[in-house]
C-alpha positions in Angstrom: 122.8 166.2 73.7 119.8 165.7 71.4 120.2 161.9 71.3 120.6 161.7 75.1 117.5 163.7 75.8 115.5 161.5 73.3 116.5 158.3 75.1 115.8 159.5 78.7 112.0 159.6 78.5 111.9 156.0 77.2 114.1 154.8 80.1 112.0 156.7 82.7 108.7 155.4 81.2 110.1 151.9 81.4 111.2 152.3 85.0 107.7 153.6 85.9 105.9 150.6 84.4 103.2 149.5 86.8 101.0 146.4 86.8 97.4 147.6 86.3 94.6 145.9 88.3 92.6 145.5 85.2 95.3 143.4 83.6 95.5 141.1 86.7 91.7 140.7 86.6 91.8 139.9 82.9 94.5 137.2 83.4 92.5 135.7 86.3 89.4 135.7 84.2 91.2 134.0 81.3 92.6 131.3 83.5 89.2 130.7 85.1 87.5 130.5 81.7 90.1 128.0 80.5 89.6 125.9 83.6 85.9 125.8 83.2 86.2 125.0 79.5 88.5 122.1 80.4 86.0 120.8 83.0 83.2 121.1 80.4 85.2 119.3 77.8 86.0 116.5 80.2 82.4 116.2 81.2 81.2 116.0 77.6 83.9 113.5 76.7 83.0 111.3 79.7 79.3 111.4 78.6 80.1 110.3 75.1 82.3 107.5 76.4 79.5 106.3 78.7 77.2 106.3 75.7 79.7 104.3 73.7 79.9 101.6 76.3 76.7 100.1 74.9 78.5 99.2 71.7 80.0 96.0 73.1 80.6 94.5 69.7 83.0 97.2 68.8 85.1 97.5 72.0 84.7 93.9 73.3 87.3 92.2 71.2 89.9 94.9 72.1 89.3 94.9 75.8 91.7 92.0 76.7 94.5 93.5 74.6 94.4 96.8 76.4 94.1 95.1 79.8 97.3 93.3 79.1 99.0 96.5 78.0 97.7 98.6 80.9 97.9 95.9 83.7 100.2 93.1 82.9 102.9 95.2 81.2 102.8 97.7 84.1 103.3 95.1 86.8 107.1 95.2 86.8 107.4 98.9 87.5 104.6 98.8 90.0 106.2 96.0 92.0 109.7 97.6 91.7 108.4 100.7 93.4 106.5 98.7 96.1 109.7 96.8 97.1 111.7 100.0 97.9 108.7 101.7 99.4 108.3 99.0 101.9 112.0 98.9 102.8 112.2 102.7 103.2 109.0 102.9 105.3 110.2 100.2 107.8 113.5 102.0 108.3 111.8 105.4 108.6 109.3 104.1 111.1 112.1 102.6 113.3 114.1 105.8 113.1 111.0 107.9 114.0 109.9 105.9 117.0 113.3 106.3 118.8 112.4 103.9 121.6 109.3 105.9 122.7 106.9 103.6 120.8 107.0 99.7 120.8 108.9 98.6 117.7 106.2 96.2 116.6 104.2 99.4 115.5 106.6 99.3 112.5 104.3 96.7 111.1 101.2 98.8 111.7 102.7 101.9 110.0 104.0 99.9 107.0 100.6 98.2 106.5 98.5 101.3 106.9 100.7 103.6 104.8 101.2 101.2 101.9 97.7 99.9 101.6 95.9 103.2 102.1 98.2 105.7 100.5 101.5 105.0 99.0 100.7 101.9 96.9 97.7 103.6 95.2 99.1 107.0 94.8 102.7 106.2 93.8 101.6 103.5 91.4 99.1 105.8 89.8 101.6 108.6 89.4 104.0 106.2 87.7 101.3 104.7 85.5 100.2 108.2 84.5 103.6 108.6 82.9 103.6 105.1 81.4 99.9 104.6 80.4 98.6 108.1 80.1 101.4 109.3 77.9 101.3 106.2 75.8 97.5 106.6 75.2 97.9 110.3 74.4 100.8 109.7 72.0 99.0 106.8 70.3 95.7 108.5 69.8 97.4 111.8 69.0 99.4 110.1 66.2 96.2 108.6 64.8 94.5 112.1 64.9 97.3 114.0 63.1 97.7 111.2 60.5 93.9 111.2 59.9 93.4 107.6 60.9 90.5 108.6 63.1 88.8 110.4 60.3 89.2 107.1 58.3 87.5 105.2 61.1 84.6 107.6 61.1 84.3 107.2 57.3 84.1 103.5 57.7 81.3 103.9 60.2 83.2 103.2 63.5 82.6 105.3 66.6 86.0 106.5 67.8 84.9 106.5 71.4 83.7 102.9 71.2 86.7 101.7 69.2 89.5 103.7 70.8 88.4 105.2 74.1 86.1 102.7 75.9 88.5 99.7 75.9 91.4 101.8 77.2 89.2 103.4 79.9 87.7 100.1 81.1 91.2 98.5 81.1 92.4 101.4 83.4 89.5 101.0 85.8 89.9 97.2 86.0 93.7 96.8 85.9 94.9 99.7 88.1 93.4 97.9 91.2 95.1 94.7 90.1 98.5 96.4 89.8 98.0 98.3 93.1 96.8 95.1 94.9 100.0 93.3 93.9 102.0 96.4 95.0 100.3 96.3 98.4 101.2 92.7 99.0 104.8 93.1 97.9 105.3 96.4 99.7 104.2 94.9 103.0 106.3 91.8 102.4 109.4 93.9 101.6 108.8 95.9 104.8 108.6 92.7 106.8 111.8 91.4 105.3 113.6 94.7 105.9 112.4 94.7 109.5 113.7 91.2 110.1 117.0 91.7 108.3 117.9 95.3 109.1 116.1 96.1 112.4 116.0 94.5 115.8 112.5 93.2 115.1 111.3 89.6 115.0 108.8 88.2 112.5 106.2 87.7 115.2 106.5 91.3 116.4 106.1 92.6 112.8 103.0 90.4 112.2 101.6 91.5 115.6 101.9 95.1 114.5 100.2 94.4 111.2 97.3 92.5 112.8 96.8 94.9 115.6 95.0 97.6 113.7 94.3 95.8 110.4 90.9 96.3 108.8 89.5 95.2 105.5 88.6 98.8 105.0 92.3 99.6 104.4 92.4 97.3 101.3 89.0 98.4 100.0 89.9 102.1 100.4 93.1 101.7 98.4 91.6 99.6 95.6 88.6 102.0 95.1 91.0 104.9 95.0 93.2 103.1 92.4 90.1 102.4 90.2 89.3 106.1 90.2 92.9 106.9 89.4 92.8 104.5 86.5 89.6 106.1 85.2 91.1 109.6 85.3 94.5 108.6 83.8 92.9 106.9 80.8 90.3 109.5 80.3 92.8 112.4 80.3 95.2 110.5 78.0 92.3 109.8 75.6 91.0 113.3 75.5 94.4 114.9 75.1 95.3 112.4 72.3 92.1 112.9 70.3 92.5 116.7 70.5 96.1 116.7 69.4 97.0 118.8 66.3 100.1 120.2 64.7 102.1 117.1 63.7 104.8 115.5 65.8 105.1 118.5 68.0 101.4 118.5 68.8 101.6 114.8 69.7 104.5 115.5 72.1 102.5 118.4 73.7 99.5 116.0 74.1 101.5 113.4 75.8 103.2 115.9 78.2 99.9 117.6 79.1 98.3 114.2 79.7 100.9 113.3 82.3 100.7 116.7 84.0 96.9 116.8 84.2 96.7 113.2 85.3 99.2 113.8 88.1 97.3 116.9 89.3 93.9 115.1 89.2 95.4 112.0 91.0 96.4 114.2 93.9 93.0 116.0 93.9 91.2 112.7 93.9 93.4 111.5 96.7 92.4 114.5 98.8 88.7 114.0 97.8 88.6 110.4 99.0 90.4 111.3 102.2 87.9 114.1 103.0 84.7 112.3 102.0 85.5 108.7 102.9 88.0 108.8 105.8 86.2 111.6 107.6 82.9 110.0 107.0 84.0 106.6 108.4 85.5 108.3 111.5 82.2 110.0 112.3 
């Protein structure tokens, strides 16, 4: 009886456990503080990178190497995604119209959707996993093995030597990969429309030309340049702040991909709100 009575109060106390408002506010404050600290760290990191751009003699010889890694080596995966995106879009457009809309509008939908949205966003999300994780893992390994400390000892600025060529390659080469994806995506949609739908080549081209505007291409390429800037910046900052050996490098690569994906979607919404709404008005 004594043992049973001694257990009952603990059970009842556990059952009456209530979430206190103060604890919720503390958690919200902690999350907000960490978010603001992250924004501040990204801002300081960007400012240091901009200052390091002046040191052309340091990052200039490395720029072409990183452009090849970021752009040329990423073309296969970008084009692979574009092919199937164009095919699926043409089939979905035909299915959605259901005879109520002229079928040549398949070309309009494919062109608008690929050039303005899917080619930039899908390509950037995939390159966030390929490029962003690679940058974070590479710089993180250099950080935990003290190679970056050795660079500083030799008089090199890590931002000029490691960050600037990667960031510039992202800004320059993301639009190149996205531009190629745009062309191949529309072309694959055209081929799918001819081969799988009751749509002639002339009708598809008519739909493409009907509402085509150079703004569509410009909008998609500018978005992709901003995505490239964000992916390479996030990968660089997460890599340079890595600690804790191989496990820390893995965490840095994972967080780089997650943060890059979130910021890509936020930037996508930002461009839509500021540029698309502004152009309509």
